[in-house]
C-alpha positions in Angstrom: 168.7 157.7 191.3 171.0 154.8 190.6 172.8 153.8 187.4 172.7 150.1 186.4 175.5 149.1 184.1 175.0 145.8 182.3 177.5 143.9 180.2 176.9 140.3 179.5 178.6 138.2 176.8 177.7 134.8 175.4 180.4 132.8 173.5 179.9 129.5 171.8 181.5 126.7 173.8 179.6 123.6 172.8 181.0 120.2 171.9 182.1 119.4 168.4 179.9 116.5 167.6 179.5 115.0 164.2 176.2 116.8 163.7 177.7 120.1 164.8 180.5 119.7 162.3 178.0 118.9 159.6 176.0 122.0 160.3 179.3 124.1 160.2 180.2 122.7 156.8 176.7 123.4 155.5 177.0 127.1 156.4 180.7 127.4 155.6 181.8 128.0 159.2 185.1 127.0 160.8 185.7 126.7 164.5 187.5 130.0 164.9 184.7 131.9 163.2 182.1 130.1 165.3 183.9 130.9 168.6 184.5 134.5 167.6 180.8 135.1 167.2 180.1 136.8 170.5 176.6 138.0 171.6 177.0 141.0 173.9 174.2 142.6 175.9 175.4 146.0 177.1 173.5 149.0 178.4 173.4 151.7 181.1 170.0 152.4 182.8 169.2 155.1 185.3 166.4 154.1 187.7 164.9 155.9 190.6 162.3 155.0 193.3 158.8 154.7 191.8 160.1 154.0 188.2 158.5 151.4 185.9 161.1 150.0 183.6 159.6 148.1 180.7 161.9 145.8 178.7 160.5 144.9 175.3 161.5 143.5 172.0 161.2 140.4 169.8 161.5 136.9 171.2 165.1 135.9 171.5 166.4 139.5 171.6 167.7 139.2 175.2 164.9 140.7 177.3 165.2 138.0 180.0 169.0 138.2 180.0 168.8 142.0 180.7 166.2 141.6 183.4 168.2 138.9 185.1 171.4 141.0 185.1 169.5 144.0 186.5 168.1 141.7 189.2 171.6 140.7 190.2 172.7 144.3 190.5 169.8 145.2 192.9 170.4 145.0 196.6 169.5 141.5 197.8 167.3 142.6 200.7 165.3 145.0 198.5 164.5 142.8 195.5 162.0 140.1 194.6 161.6 138.2 191.4 158.3 136.6 190.5 159.8 133.3 189.2 161.4 132.7 192.6 158.1 132.8 194.5 157.0 129.3 195.6 153.4 128.1 195.4 152.0 127.1 198.8 149.9 124.0 199.4 147.3 123.5 202.0 146.4 127.2 202.4 144.0 129.4 200.5 145.2 132.5 198.7 143.7 134.9 201.2 145.8 133.2 204.0 149.0 133.4 201.9 149.0 137.2 201.4 150.6 139.4 204.1 148.5 142.0 205.9 145.0 142.1 207.3 141.8 140.8 205.7 140.9 143.8 203.6 144.5 144.6 202.6 145.0 141.0 201.4 141.8 141.3 199.3 143.0 144.6 197.9 146.3 143.2 196.9 144.8 140.1 195.3 142.4 142.3 193.4 145.2 144.5 192.1 146.8 141.3 190.7 143.6 140.3 189.0 142.4 137.7 191.5 139.1 138.9 192.9 136.6 136.1 192.3 135.8 134.1 195.3 136.8 130.7 193.9 140.3 131.9 193.2 140.6 133.6 196.6 139.7 130.4 198.4 141.8 128.1 196.2 145.3 126.9 196.9 148.1 128.6 195.0 149.5 125.2 193.8 146.1 124.3 192.3 145.6 127.5 190.2 145.7 127.7 186.4 149.0 128.9 184.9 147.6 132.4 184.4 146.3 132.5 188.0 149.6 131.3 189.3 151.4 134.2 187.6 148.9 136.7 189.1 149.3 135.1 192.5 153.0 135.5 192.4 152.5 139.1 191.5 150.2 139.5 194.5 152.9 137.9 196.7 155.5 140.3 195.4 153.2 143.3 196.0 152.6 142.1 199.6 156.3 141.5 200.3 157.2 145.1 200.9 160.3 144.7 198.7 161.3 148.0 197.0 162.2 146.4 193.6 159.9 143.9 191.8 161.2 142.0 188.8 158.7 140.2 186.5 159.7 138.4 183.3 157.1 137.7 180.7 154.9 140.3 182.3 151.2 139.4 181.7 152.3 137.6 178.6 150.1 134.6 179.2 147.0 136.6 180.2 144.1 137.8 178.1 144.8 141.4 177.0 141.9 142.9 179.0 143.1 141.4 182.2 146.7 142.3 181.3 145.7 146.0 180.7 143.8 146.2 184.1 146.8 144.7 186.0 149.1 147.1 184.2 147.0 150.1 185.1 147.0 148.9 188.8 150.8 148.4 188.8 151.2 152.0 187.5 149.1 153.3 190.4 151.1 151.2 192.9 154.4 152.5 191.6 153.4 156.1 191.7 151.8 155.8 195.2 154.3 153.6 197.0 157.6 154.6 195.3 158.4 151.0 194.5 160.3 150.2 191.4 159.1 147.7 188.8 161.3 146.1 186.2 159.1 144.2 183.7 159.9 142.3 180.5 157.5 141.3 177.7 157.4 141.1 173.9 153.9 142.8 174.1 153.8 146.5 173.4 150.1 146.9 173.9 150.5 147.6 177.7 152.5 150.8 177.3 149.5 153.1 177.6 148.3 151.4 180.8 151.7 151.0 182.4 153.0 154.5 181.5 156.6 153.3 182.0 159.3 155.8 183.0 161.9 153.8 181.1 161.4 151.8 178.0 164.2 149.4 177.0 164.0 148.1 173.5 166.1 145.0 172.7 166.8 144.4 169.0 167.7 141.1 167.5 171.0 142.7 166.3 172.1 143.0 169.9 171.5 146.8 170.0 169.7 148.1 173.1 167.7 151.3 172.8 166.7 153.2 176.0 163.9 155.8 176.1 163.1 157.9 179.2 159.7 159.5 179.6 161.5 162.5 181.1 163.9 163.5 178.3 166.1 165.3 180.8 167.2 161.8 182.0 168.3 160.7 178.6 172.0 159.8 178.6 
């Protein structure tokens, strides 16, 4: 088990344009008060192999910030982030996934890409939802121990999202790989069965809930 300690601050450092000054006057702010308004994201999370860590909360609460900071703390040779995966051209999906024929099909299916037209299409020509699922399949085939996915299944229909979540839960339990996922949707909790739920509040507070209460700190 490893402890991940995150502390990220955001301070206002914009330019004082005429419009900015006008807004400040409208709300009764002076420059000192504006610059003293610090947004701080701080938390300590314990993760072990095979964990699913689900970061959730309202839009703008800092889910992506926390996921990015956790990604930075992970060992570079053991991590992969979906948004960093490129979309190949000139190759079909089945040829872009590592492993043999049946293993590649199995991985694509786990990511919700099982119809023949998707499997034979090029990653760069997929729809946005299919591109997200393809990146997930690439991450699963990479062999990396930690997989980070922001906006997890957010752009997918909820049935597909539930199926993929159920598949990810099985992969994590069977392979011992760790998933750090972020989404404002809370309808996936039953299918994902996360070991750690991180709730980001708009107030800046971070609430951490472990499925195993003995891990609660």
